[in-house]
Structure formats: C-alpha cells, structure tokens
N, C-alpha and C positions, 0 to 999 in steps of 0.2 A: 523525440517526444514519444511517450508511451501511449498505447491505445486506450488505457484506462485512466480514470481520475479518482482521487480520494477526497472526501469531504474535509473542508478546512474548519468547520464550526466545532468548537471545543465541546459543546454540550449536545451535539447531534449523536444519535445512536450509531451512525455510520462514520464517525469522525476518525481520522488517522491517529487520534490520541487514545482510542479505545484499547485497553490493555490486552484484549484478546489478540490484537494484531501483533503484539510483541511475541506471543507464543507462535503464531504462524511464521513470523520472520525467522525465529530461531530454528524452527523445523526446516525451513527452506535452506537456510545457510548450512545446517548440518548435512542435509542431503547433497548440497552442492559440494561440500568438502569430501564427502564419501562417494561422490560421483554416481548417484542413483536417483531415480524418480520416486518421491515418497508416496506412500498410500495416503489418500486424502478422503476418508469417509465423511468428513465434515465440510467438504468442498462447498456445498450450497450455502452454508452459513458464511463462509469467507467471501464468496462471490459477491455478496451484497455490499461489501466495502469497496470493491473495485467496480466503478461505474463508468459507463460510456455517456457521452453528452456533455454539455457545458455546465450543468448545475446538478446538485445533489437531489435525488428523487425523494428524499425524506424532508429536508429543511429548505431547499431552494437556494442555498449558498453556492457560489462558484466552486468547482472542483479543481484541485491541484492536479495538473497533467504533465508538468515537465519538472525535471530535477532542477533545483535552484542552487546558485553558487553560495558557498559558505565563507568565502574570504571577505575580510573587511567589514564584518558585522559584529554586533555585540554578542556576548557569550550565550545569552538566553535565546536570541533569534537563531544563532548557529546551531544550538542543540535542537531546536524545533525543526530546522531545515534538514539536519542530518537524519532525524527520525523520518521525516517525510520522504527524503531521497531514498532511504533504505527500503521503505515500503513500495515506492514506485519501482525499484529494482526487483523486489519480490513479485510484483505484478507481471513484469516482463518475463521473469523466470517461470512463473506458473503458466503463462501463455505459451512459452517455448516448450514446456513439458506436455502441453495439451490439457492441463488441468483447469485453467481459467479460460472460459469461452462463453460467449453469449450470442 
C-alpha cells in the first residue's frame, strides 16, 4: 500500500484521469530509465493530486490507495486500472526521491 491516494472521480480537478498526470508519469519514467532525480519546479502543483487520508479533499470521494489487479477484467476496466497503478507507482517513486512529502 502506498502512503498517498489518488481521487477516483472522473470530473474532479484532482482525478487520476487529469491529463497533466500523464506528463508527470512520463517525466518520472524517463528519469528512472536514466537513473537520476528530476528537477521538479512544479512540484507543488502535482502534490495536490497525491493526497493522504481516506477521501479526496476536493470532492469527498474515496481515494485509490492500493494497486489493483488487472487480470480477469474487461478491457476498459483494465485500461483504467493500469493508468491508476502507474500513477500510484509514480507517487512511490516521488516519495523515494524526497520530492513528494507532506
């Protein structure tokens, strides 16, 4: 289980579906591949997506906090879970680098 959760509500400004998080994920993956800690001048913006506690501070919906299995589910749900799992991995990496903290 990761220390941070991500909002599940599709129309919430802090949702894991926000396209800005795709940019963050790509930056983290690239940094991991090149074995360096990235500069994150926009860290405060991205910290808002990774929340502690049981519910989103913006919309009140439960936060996703654990990676979810992707076997045995339909293609659309699998795609959703893969995206979520990738972002939870990003949160863990950002925390390990000392970039994400509250």
